[in-house]
SESE-112671 format. One record per residue (C-alpha): y, z, x; residue number from 1. Coordinates in steps of 0.25 Angstrom, whole numbers, plus 2048, in hexadecimal, padded with zeros to 3 digits. Example, Ala and Ser with C-alpha at 12.3 -4.5 7.8 and 13.67 -1.06 7.14 Angstrom:
SESE-112671
+-----+-----+-----+-------+
!  c2 !  c3 !  c1 ! fivex !
+-----+-----+-----+-------+
! 7EE ! 81F ! 831 !     1 !
! 7FC ! 81D ! 837 !     2 !
+-----+-----+-----+-------+
//
This chain:
SESE-112671
+-----+-----+-----+-------+
!  c2 !  c3 !  c1 ! fivex !
+-----+-----+-----+-------+
! C01 ! CD9 ! 42C !     1 !
! C04 ! CE2 ! 437 !     2 !
! C0F ! CDE ! 441 !     3 !
! C0E ! CDF ! 450 !     4 !
! C19 ! CE1 ! 45B !     5 !
! C1B ! CD5 ! 465 !     6 !
! C24 ! CD7 ! 470 !     7 !
! C29 ! CCC ! 479 !     8 !
! C2F ! CD0 ! 487 !     9 !
! C37 ! CC8 ! 491 !    10 !
! C3D ! CBF ! 487 !    11 !
! C48 ! CB7 ! 48E !    12 !
! C56 ! CBA ! 489 !    13 !
! C58 ! CAB ! 485 !    14 !
! C4C ! CAB ! 47D !    15 !
! C4F ! CB8 ! 476 !    16 !
! C5D ! CB2 ! 473 !    17 !
! C57 ! CA5 ! 46E !    18 !
! C4D ! CAC ! 465 !    19 !
! C58 ! CB5 ! 45F !    20 !
! C61 ! CA9 ! 45C !    21 !
! C56 ! CA2 ! 455 !    22 !
! C53 ! CAE ! 44D !    23 !
! C62 ! CB0 ! 449 !    24 !
! C62 ! CA1 ! 445 !    25 !
! C57 ! CA4 ! 43B !    26 !
! C5E ! CB1 ! 437 !    27 !
! C52 ! CB9 ! 43C !    28 !
! C50 ! CC4 ! 445 !    29 !
! C4A ! CC1 ! 453 !    30 !
! C3E ! CC9 ! 44E !    31 !
! C3C ! CC1 ! 441 !    32 !
! C3F ! CB4 ! 449 !    33 !
! C34 ! CB7 ! 453 !    34 !
! C2A ! CBB ! 449 !    35 !
! C2C ! CAE ! 442 !    36 !
! C2B ! CA7 ! 44F !    37 !
! C1E ! CAE ! 452 !    38 !
! C18 ! CAC ! 445 !    39 !
! C1B ! C9D ! 445 !    40 !
! C14 ! C9C ! 453 !    41 !
! C08 ! CA3 ! 44E !    42 !
! C07 ! C9A ! 442 !    43 !
! C06 ! C8D ! 44B !    44 !
! BF8 ! C8A ! 44F !    45 !
! BF5 ! C89 ! 45E !    46 !
! BF1 ! C7D ! 465 !    47 !
! BE2 ! C82 ! 465 !    48 !
! BE3 ! C85 ! 456 !    49 !
! BE7 ! C77 ! 453 !    50 !
! BDD ! C71 ! 45C !    51 !
! BD2 ! C79 ! 456 !    52 !
! BD6 ! C75 ! 448 !    53 !
! BD6 ! C66 ! 44C !    54 !
! BC8 ! C68 ! 452 !    55 !
! BC3 ! C6E ! 445 !    56 !
! BC9 ! C63 ! 43D !    57 !
! BC4 ! C58 ! 447 !    58 !
! BB6 ! C5D ! 445 !    59 !
! BB7 ! C5A ! 436 !    60 !
! BBD ! C4C ! 437 !    61 !
! BB3 ! C41 ! 434 !    62 !
! BBD ! C36 ! 439 !    63 !
! BC6 ! C37 ! 445 !    64 !
! BD5 ! C35 ! 444 !    65 !
! BD3 ! C29 ! 44E !    66 !
! BC9 ! C22 ! 445 !    67 !
! BD3 ! C24 ! 439 !    68 !
! BDF ! C1F ! 440 !    69 !
! BD6 ! C13 ! 445 !    70 !
! BD3 ! C10 ! 437 !    71 !
! BE1 ! C11 ! 432 !    72 !
! BE6 ! C08 ! 43D !    73 !
! BDB ! BFE ! 43A !    74 !
! BDF ! BFE ! 42B !    75 !
! BEE ! BFC ! 42F !    76 !
! BEB ! BF1 ! 438 !    77 !
! BE2 ! BEA ! 42E !    78 !
! BEE ! BEB ! 424 !    79 !
! BF8 ! BE6 ! 42E !    80 !
! BEF ! BDA ! 431 !    81 !
! BEE ! BD7 ! 422 !    82 !
! BFD ! BD8 ! 420 !    83 !
! BFF ! BCE ! 42C !    84 !
! BF5 ! BC4 ! 427 !    85 !
! BFC ! BC2 ! 41A !    86 !
+-----+-----+-----+-------+
//
């Protein structure tokens, strides 16, 4: 794996201080802290990726969530009615 150089300009002083403090709290250099922060951000799916995944899954579903919840609610109501009738 090759590494690339990323440079961020015009970082406000208070942001820089906060980042350095957070890195120090973890016992890391600012560089190591920022690399971890960037890696975690990239590992999280974007909203578009989540929606696309949901759309693919929805295409495979034979029953909608609304239908399933309706059936569960009906079964629960029937059970409650039986208990109250005793």
